[in-house]
C-alpha positions in Angstrom: 106.7 108.5 96.2 107.2 107.8 92.8 106.8 104.1 94.3 103.5 104.6 96.1 102.3 106.8 93.1 102.5 103.6 90.7 101.2 101.1 93.3 98.3 103.3 93.9 97.5 103.9 90.1 97.7 99.9 89.5 94.9 100.0 92.7 92.7 102.1 91.3 92.3 100.2 88.2 90.8 97.2 89.8 89.4 98.7 93.4 86.1 97.4 93.0 87.0 93.8 92.5 89.3 94.4 96.0 86.4 95.8 98.0 84.5 92.7 96.8 87.1 90.9 98.1 87.4 92.7 101.4 83.4 92.7 102.4 83.6 89.0 101.4 84.2 87.4 105.0 81.7 89.6 106.5 79.2 88.4 104.5 80.0 84.8 105.4 80.0 85.6 109.0 76.8 87.3 108.8 75.3 84.3 107.0 76.9 81.9 109.7 75.6 83.8 112.4 71.7 83.9 111.2 69.3 82.6 113.4 68.8 79.2 112.3 72.2 78.9 111.6 74.5 76.3 113.4 78.0 75.9 112.3 80.5 73.9 113.8 83.4 74.9 115.3 85.4 72.8 112.2 83.1 74.1 110.0 84.0 78.0 110.7 87.8 77.0 110.7 87.8 75.7 107.2 86.0 78.7 106.0 88.5 80.5 107.8 91.5 78.7 106.0 89.7 78.9 102.8 89.7 82.4 103.1 93.5 82.3 103.8 94.1 80.6 100.2 91.9 83.2 98.4 94.1 85.6 100.0 97.5 84.1 98.9 95.9 83.1 95.6 95.4 87.0 95.4 98.4 87.9 95.6 100.0 85.2 93.5 97.7 85.8 90.1 97.9 89.9 91.1 101.7 90.0 91.5 102.0 87.5 87.8 99.8 89.6 85.6 100.8 93.1 86.6 103.7 92.8 84.7 101.6 91.7 81.6 99.4 94.1 82.2 101.7 96.8 82.4 103.5 95.4 78.5 99.8 95.4 77.1 99.2 99.0 77.9 102.2 100.4 77.0 102.3 102.9 80.2 106.0 100.8 81.4 107.2 103.3 79.2 106.0 106.1 79.8 106.6 105.4 83.5 110.0 104.4 82.9 110.9 107.2 81.3 110.2 109.2 84.1 113.5 108.4 86.2 112.1 105.1 87.9 114.4 102.4 88.1 113.2 99.0 86.9 114.1 98.0 90.5 111.6 100.6 92.1 108.9 99.8 89.5 108.8 96.0 90.2 108.9 96.6 94.1 105.8 99.0 93.1 104.1 96.1 91.1 104.9 94.1 94.1 103.4 96.4 96.3 100.4 96.3 94.1 100.0 93.2 94.4 100.5 92.7 98.5 98.5 95.8 99.6 95.3 94.3 98.7 95.8 91.5 101.0 95.7 93.9 104.3 92.3 94.7 104.1 91.1 91.7 103.2 93.0 90.2 106.2 91.6 92.7 108.6 88.1 91.6 107.2 89.0 88.3 107.8 90.2 89.3 111.9 87.2 90.9 111.8 84.6 88.0 110.7 86.8 85.7 113.0 86.4 88.2 116.1 82.5 87.9 115.2 82.9 84.8 115.5 85.1 84.0 118.4 83.3 81.2 119.9 84.4 78.9 116.7 88.1 80.5 116.2 91.2 79.4 117.8 94.8 81.7 117.3 93.0 84.1 115.0 95.4 87.0 115.7 98.7 85.0 114.9 97.0 83.4 111.4 96.2 86.8 110.3 99.7 87.7 111.1 100.9 85.1 109.4 98.5 85.5 106.2 99.9 89.5 105.9 103.7 88.0 105.9 103.1 85.1 104.0 101.6 87.4 101.5 104.6 89.8 101.1 106.6 86.2 101.0 104.4 85.3 97.8 104.7 88.6 96.0 108.5 88.0 95.5 108.8 84.8 93.4 105.3 85.7 91.7 107.3 88.3 90.7 110.5 86.7 89.6 108.4 84.0 87.9 106.1 86.8 86.0 110.0 88.4 84.4 110.6 85.4 82.4 107.1 83.6 82.3 104.0 84.3 80.5 100.8 85.0 82.8 99.3 81.9 83.0 103.1 79.4 83.3 103.9 82.1 86.1 100.8 82.1 88.3 101.1 78.3 88.0 104.9 78.2 88.5 104.2 80.2 91.9 101.1 78.0 93.0 103.5 75.2 92.4 106.1 76.1 94.2 103.5 77.1 97.4 102.3 73.8 96.7 105.8 72.2 96.9 106.7 74.2 100.0 103.8 72.5 101.7 104.7 69.2 100.5 108.3 69.6 101.8 107.1 70.0 105.2 104.9 66.5 105.1 108.4 64.7 104.9 110.8 67.5 106.7 108.7 68.3 109.4 111.5 71.1 110.6 111.3 72.8 107.4 109.3 75.7 109.0 108.0 78.2 106.0 106.1 74.7 104.9 104.8 74.0 108.2 103.7 78.0 108.4 102.3 77.7 104.4 100.9 74.4 105.9 99.0 75.9 109.0 97.9 79.0 107.3 95.9 76.8 104.7 95.1 73.9 107.0 97.0 71.1 106.0 99.7 71.1 108.9 100.5 72.6 112.1 101.9 76.0 113.1 105.4 75.5 113.9 106.4 76.7 117.6 109.8 78.2 119.3 112.8 77.6 117.4 110.8 75.9 114.5 108.9 79.1 113.7 112.6 81.3 114.2 113.7 79.6 111.3 110.5 80.0 109.5 110.6 83.9 109.7 114.3 83.8 108.9 113.8 81.6 105.5 110.9 83.8 104.7 112.9 86.8 104.4 116.1 85.0 103.0 113.9 83.3 100.3 112.3 86.5 99.6 114.6 88.7 99.1 116.6 86.3 96.7 113.6 85.8 94.6 113.0 89.5 94.4 116.8 90.1 93.8 116.7 87.7 91.0 113.2 89.4 89.5 115.0 92.1 89.5 118.5 91.3 88.0 115.9 89.5 85.0 113.7 92.2 84.8 116.7 95.2 84.5 118.9 93.0 81.8 115.7 92.1 79.7 114.3 93.8 76.8 110.7 95.0 76.8 108.2 93.0 74.6 105.4 95.3 74.1 102.2 93.5 73.4 99.6 94.2 71.0 96.3 96.0 72.4 
């Protein structure tokens, strides 16, 4: 409950931004469905891939800035003084970075249903987006635990880009293939490669979060001026 209360408070601070993001895919779908609009299947697929990119970027930047914002507001001291461990606090930050992606992904799914004659593998794409978003939160928190906000965001984006690039030279690297397919830069792995991708996602996500927790638990809080 403590973790949820922290995450809920963080989400409430940006509720109007999240509402706009959730409505955005539906607005685009409505534009595509205008009487004089005749988008091709490729056009719609490109937009859906872009929306997935925006979803991952939302998690990256939210995860990277949460810790810095809390240090700047000094609320972190108050929260940590209420029998909340630093690991729990960090998990709440990650949860607050990931939760907005869920309604956003549902909005993309609904917009895809409206354009169903243009879309393929919609459900699996949305499923990948939600789980890859959860994975993305872990490295964003890891980098934010020891880098300034801008550098942490850049490092996380570089990691994602590098993961996709690695799949180009090593096609068996399923996690990179999943990310590449999500953003329209590859083919979704199937069979054993997909199972391997999920195992890689779980293991690396746990490792990143564990490393972030260790760093955060052993560092001095550098409170920033208002």
